[in-house]
N, C-alpha and C positions, 0 to 999 in steps of 0.2 A: 550527412548533414553539415559537418564542419567544412567539407570541401567547397561548398558554395558560399562560405561566410568568411571572406577575406578580411583580415584585420587592418584597421587604420592605425598608422603610427602616431604616437603621442607627438603632436606638433610642437610641444615645448622642448623636445629633444633636439640637441645640436645636429645629430645625425639625420633626423627627419627633415629639418629645415634645409639641409644641404642637398636633399634629393626630392625635388618637387613632384616627380611622377608618383611617388608614394602617397601624396595627398589626394590622388585620384581614388584611393581605396574607399569603397563603399560596399556594404554587405548586400545590396540589392542588384549588383551588377551580374549579368549573366556570364556563363563560362566563355561564350564567344567574345564578349566585351573584355574579359580578363585576358584572353589571348591577344587582343589588340594592345592592351596595356603592356603585356610582357614583350611584345614585338617592339613597342616604342622604347622601352627601357634598354633593350638589347640591340637597337638599331645603331650600330657603331661600325663605321667603315673599316675594313681590314686591308692589309697590303695585297696588291694584286699583280704588281710588276716591279721591275727595277727602275729607279729614278736615274736615268742616264743623262739628265741635264745637270742636276746639282751633284756633281761627282768629280773625281780627279781627272777624268778624261784619258787616262793611260790604258785604255782598253778599247776593243772593238765590240760593238753589239752584234752578236752572232745571229740571233733569232729575231724575227719581226715582232714577236710578242713580248720582247724585252725581258726574256727570262734567262738568257745565256750571254756570257761575255768572255773574251779572250784577251790576254795581256799583249799590249803593243809597245810598252815602254822599254827603256834600257835600264837594267837593274845595276845602277852605280852606287846608290846609297839608300838610306831608309825612307826618303821622301819620294821615291820612284814607285809608289804603290798604286795599283789600279783598284781603288776602293769604290764601292757603290752601295748606297742604301736602298731600301724599299721605297715605294712611292708614298707610303703612309706609315705612321708609327704602329707598333703592336697594339691591338685593342686591349682594353683593360677590364671590360664588363664581362668577364668569364673566369672560369677556374684556372685555365691554362692557355697560353698561346705558344704555338710551335710552328717551325718551318724547317725545310731541309735544303741541302746543297749537294749535288752530285758532282764529283771531280771527274770530268770527262778526260782531262789531260793534266797530269801533275807538272808537266813542263820540265825545264832545266833543273830547278832547285826544289820544287814541291812546296813553295811558300804560299799555298792557298790558306785561307782562314775564314772563319765564320763567327758571328757574334752579334752584339747589340751596341749601338752608339747613340749619343744624344743628337739633338737637332743641330747644334753648333759644332759638331765634330770636324776636326781638320781632315779634309777629304784626300790627303795624300799620306795618310798614316794607317798602319794596320789597326784593326779593332783591338782594343786592349792596350795599345801603346800610349794613349792619351787618357786624361781624366774623363769620367762619366762614360766609360766604355768597357767592354770585356770581349775577349776573343779566344777561341780555341784554334791553335795553329798546327798545320799539317807537317811541317818540316821537322819539328821537335816534339810534338804532342803536348806542348806546354800550354798552360792557361795564363793569359795576361789580363791583369785587372787594374787598369788606370795608370800603368807606368811601363817602362821598357824592360823591366826585369820579369822574366817568366817564372812559373813554378810548375813542378812536376804534376801532371794531371791525368793524362791518358795516353793511349797508343798513337803513333804517328798515323797519318792517312795519306793516300796517294791515288793514282788513277783507278777509277772504278768504284771507289768508296763513296758511300752516301752518309753525310754528316748532318745531324740535326741540332738545332738550338731552340731552347724554350724558356718560358718564364712561368714558373709555378706560383700563381697569385695566392693559393691557399697557404703554402708554407713560406712565401716570400723568398723564393730561391730561383737562381738560374740553373739550367741543366743542359747537358750536351749528350748526344747519342752517336753511335757509329754502327752502320749497317744493321740498324734495327735493334741494337742493344744499348742500354744506358752506359754512359762513360762515367758520369759523376755530376754532382751539383755543388753549389756554394751560395752563401747568403746574397740576396739582392740588396745591395747598398747604394744603388744609383736611383736618384729621383727623377721625376719628369718624364715626358714622352721618350720612348726608346724605339729606334728604328732597326729592324732586321738588316744586317750588313754582311756582305761578303767581300773578299779581296783576293787579287792575284798579284804576283810580285816577281815573276821570272818568265823568261822566254817560253812561249807556246802554252802557258797555263790557261786552261779553259774550264769554266764551271757553269752549271745550270741550276737554277733555284726552283723550288716547288713551294708555293704559298698555300697549298691545299686544294688546287684544282684537280690534282691527281692524287691517288692513294699514297699515303706516306709509307716508307719502309718500316718506320717505327710504329707500333700499335699505340697511337696516342689516346684512343678511346679507352683502352684497357688501363693505360697509365692514369688517366683522369679518374676512372672508377676506383682504382686502388688507392689513389691519393685521398679521395673523398671518404673511402672506408677507413683509411688510416686516421683521418681527422675525426670521423665519427667514433672510432674506438676510444678516443680520449674522453669524450663525454659519456660513453657507455660505461666507463670505469667509475663514474661518480656514484656514490652511495645514495640510494633512495629507499624510503621505508617500503617494506614488502607489499603493502596494500595501496600504495599511492596511486597507481594507474586505475585500480578499481574505483577509488574514491573520486578521482578526477572525472572519469566517465559518468559515474553515478550523479555527481553534482551537476554535470551538464544536463542530464535528463531531467533532474529535479528543477533546475533553473528555468527551462523552457516548457515545463508542464507536460512532458511526454510520459504521462502516468502509465499507460499500457506497456510501453517499451521498457520503462523502469521496472515494472513488475516482472516482465519476461527476463530482463537482465539479471535481476536478483535470483530468480528461479534457476537460470542457466548456471550461475556461479555457485549455487547451493551453499552459500555462506551467509552468515549474519551480516547486515549492513556494516561496513567498516566504521571505525570511530570517527566522530566529527572532528576533523583536523583544523577546522576554522576557529572554533573557540574552545575546543577540548571537552565540551560536555553539552548535553541538552539537544534539542531538536534543531537541525540545520535551518537557517532562515529561508532556504529555498523551498521548504515544505509549506510555506504560507500560501493558502488559497490554491493548493495543487489541483484539486478536482475542478474548481471553477476555471482555472487557467487552461486546463485541458479542454473543457467545453468551449471556451471562448476561441481557442485556437482552431478547433474543429469547425466552428461556425464561420470564422473568417476565411479559412481555407476552402470552404464550400461556397463562399460568396454571399452568405446570408448576413449582410451588414445590419439590416433592421433588427434581427434577433440579437445580434451582438450588442447593439446600443441598448436594447431592452434589458438584457441580462446585466450589462454593466450598470445600468441605472438601479436595478434591484439589489445587486450584490455590493457595488462600490459606487455610491452616489457621488463620490469625489470625481469620478471619471466622467460624469455627465457633461462636464465642461468641454469634452471632446467635440460634441455636436456644435456647441457655440463657437468653438475654434474653427470648424469647417465653414460656418456662415461668415465669420470674420475674415477668413482667408479669401473667400470668394469676393469680398468687397475691397480688400486692402492689399492682397499679395502682389498684385501687378506692379506696385510701386517699387518692388525690390528687383524687378527685371533689369534695372540699369547696373546692377552689381555683377561684374563679370564672374566673380568667384562662384556665383549661384546659377549661372546661365543654364546649364543642362538640367539640373535638378528642378529649378523653378519652372522651366518651360514644361516639363512633364507634369508637375503638380498643378499648374494653372490649367493645363489642358484637361486634366481630370476634373477639376473643380468647375470648369466652364459648363459642364453638362449635368443635367439631373440624372441621366442614364448613360454614363460614360461607356459602359460595356457594349452599347449598341452603336458606338461611333468608331471613327478611324483610329482612335487611340485606345481601343479596347484591349490591345495587347498588354497595356500597362497593368491590367488586372489579372494577368496570368499568374501561375503558381509561384514563381520566384518573388514577384512583387507582393503577393498576398502573404507570403512567409515573412517578408520584412515587416508588413503591417502587424501581423500576428506577434512578432517579436517585440514591436514597439508597445503594443497593448499589454503584452505580458510584463514588460518592464514597468509600465504605468501601474499595473495592479500590485506588483512587488513593492513599488515605492510607497504604497499605502500601509505597509506593514508597520505598526507602531513600535515594534522592537528593532526596526532597521536603523542603526546608528548613522550610517552613511548612505543617503538616498542614491548617490551616484554608483554605489557598489552593485546596484541591481541591474545596471545596464549591460553587464557582461557576466558570463559564467566564469568559473575559475579556469576552465580550459582556455577560454578566449583570452583571459588576462595573461596566461602563460604564453600564448601564441603572440600576443602583443609585445610582451617582454622579449621573446625570442627575436621578433622582427627588429625591435629597437637595438638589441644587442648585436645583431648581425650587421646593421648599418653603422653602429658605433665602431665595430671592428673594421669594417670596410673603410670608414673615415680615417681610422688610425693608420691604415695602409695606403694613404693617399688616394682613396676612392678607387682602389684596384681590387678586382676579384668579382666573383659572382654576385649579381643583385638578387637578394632574397625576396621571393614572392610565394606566399603559402599556396596559392592556387597552382602555380607552376610546379611546385614540389609535389603536390597531390597528384597532378597529371603524370609526373614521372613515376610515382609509386604505382599508379594504375597501369601504366604501360608495362612496367616491370612485372607486375602481377599477371598480366595477360600473357606475357611472353614466357 
């Protein structure tokens, strides 16, 4: 049930306002629509070739696909570097970015290098020799971070070696690999767009890059999985009350009136209902009108709207205003169609209200199960709002589980904003799909 109920970020949050696509979140979107939302959020171009135009020019392009270069300069001093960046900066809407360089020929001095540089990097200097850049160098195995003085880092590399460079957005670190094994990592203290960069610096040096079109020597998928598990282990160590998960699930079933499922859940657990964590004593407010809300949900899901209105009128006269609202909408809602923010939603609503029997029209699909569930949830919230003991009427809009998920989403975006909007974009629907695929495999 939760998998189809994507949470909308609190638009008052700074993180939410910085990421407009999240405002697309609506609980009645289908899985297919959410796949499109996820694709939109992740549609970020990645490097595909070397930028042989904006470069030092001290090399020959060996391959027609612009993936290999050979040194052509004369190595007299430090400015005779054949350095070249990728055609695009490293994408940031992911957990990790990674690319590799194969040293086809280490040449006379083996001064090949790999790393990341900023857009305004001096194109006749090794990566790491100037500010806003870093590089791992083959002739000494040193790491260079923004100045000409290197530091001991890893083994040297030469002809036949495959060297990788990556950005771990989860831990905010750079890392390098050699022949499929990690060499080491260090804090990512460079801001702004960063370009994958390689360099050659002595006679006959030749290298080839791989931006992901071919399989990497390093198992990057396993690395990402382990990094995510390592991040998860931090939250797993947080202390929670022993029955908290039972209580959260139970409160969700109570909130939405799934009475039969609730009874089965309690029987399966063979325990007394956990203590009410919300106010410490007494009956949970979600118990209000439970049997009535169960029946109303069943009527709506079966499409029996007439019986729904009848029962609402009998049990909750306050809700009779819903029918008047429908009549009002038919007469006045069209005036809101000029507001772009409501385009999609209002078009669907007006289409439904335009017909006395919408199920028999071309927009009948809007009455399918996912949309009915949304209506059932809205009616459920309306009934809960009539509870005279409900101190905060808005608290009935979401279950405790959904509030936790909303908080998780906001916190994820806040963390991403803190890291200059770098890293995975969190979408509950996407995470649920990953869990489902993992379970099936």
